[in-house]
C-alpha positions in Angstrom: 120.8 143.1 66.8 121.4 141.1 70.0 117.9 141.9 71.3 116.4 140.6 68.0 118.6 137.5 68.1 117.2 136.7 71.5 113.7 137.3 70.3 114.3 135.2 67.1 115.7 132.3 69.2 112.6 132.4 71.4 110.3 132.5 68.4 112.0 129.4 66.9 111.9 127.6 70.2 108.2 128.3 70.6 107.5 127.4 66.9 105.9 130.8 66.4 105.8 132.5 63.0 106.4 136.1 64.1 107.7 138.4 66.8 105.1 140.9 67.9 106.6 142.7 71.0 109.8 142.9 72.9 110.0 144.5 76.4 113.5 145.5 77.6 114.8 147.1 80.8 117.5 149.7 80.3 119.3 151.1 83.2 120.2 154.8 82.9 123.9 154.1 83.9 124.3 151.9 80.8 124.7 155.0 78.6 122.1 153.5 76.2 120.0 156.3 74.7 116.5 154.9 74.4 115.6 156.9 71.3 118.7 155.5 69.6 117.9 152.0 70.7 114.3 152.3 69.3 115.7 153.6 66.0 118.3 150.8 65.8 115.7 148.2 66.6 113.4 149.5 63.8 116.3 149.5 61.4 117.6 146.0 62.4 114.1 144.4 62.1 114.8 144.1 58.3 117.4 141.4 59.1 114.7 139.3 60.8 111.7 138.7 58.5 109.6 137.4 61.5 110.2 140.7 63.3 109.3 143.2 60.6 106.3 144.4 62.6 107.7 143.9 66.1 107.3 146.6 68.6 110.0 147.6 71.1 108.9 148.7 74.6 111.6 150.2 76.9 111.4 150.3 80.7 114.1 152.6 82.0 115.5 152.1 85.5 117.2 154.9 87.5 120.7 154.7 88.9 120.7 153.4 92.5 123.5 153.2 94.9 124.6 152.6 98.5 127.0 154.9 100.3 129.8 153.4 102.3 130.2 156.5 104.4 126.6 157.3 105.5 125.2 153.8 104.8 122.3 155.4 102.9 120.7 153.9 99.8 119.9 156.4 97.1 118.3 156.7 93.6 119.0 159.5 91.2 117.7 160.3 87.7 121.1 161.3 86.3 123.0 158.9 84.1 126.3 159.3 86.0 126.9 159.5 89.7 130.2 160.9 91.0 129.3 161.2 94.7 126.7 160.3 97.2 123.8 162.8 96.7 123.1 162.7 100.5 126.6 163.2 102.1 128.9 164.0 99.2 131.2 161.0 99.7 132.8 159.4 96.7 132.9 156.0 98.5 129.7 154.4 97.2 128.7 151.5 95.0 126.1 151.4 92.2 123.3 148.9 92.9 121.0 149.4 90.0 120.9 151.2 86.7 123.4 149.0 84.8 120.7 146.6 83.5 120.1 145.8 79.9 117.7 142.9 79.9 115.0 141.4 77.7 112.1 141.1 80.1 109.3 139.8 77.9 108.7 138.6 74.4 105.4 138.2 72.6 105.5 135.8 69.7 102.7 134.3 67.7 
């Protein structure tokens, strides 16, 4: 619903009559399942008449981190990281993969 509210606000601001496409970036560490997001988006479109034909495009980003012990940066495809994949240290920080952003909107 929040994604569609953002799109609806942009549509109104632009004076457009419909929402055609929404591109979102979803980080794997968010726990958001992209299939569930697509299903929910399709269901929620009914609440926004200007979005009934809108398409949702999803760009997934992997989890990235930086290890405090070995100073290496890493990227993994897993949703959860419990230790540095290079040295095994548990002293690391997540640098990417927590995103949930609306990147682009196409309205007409």
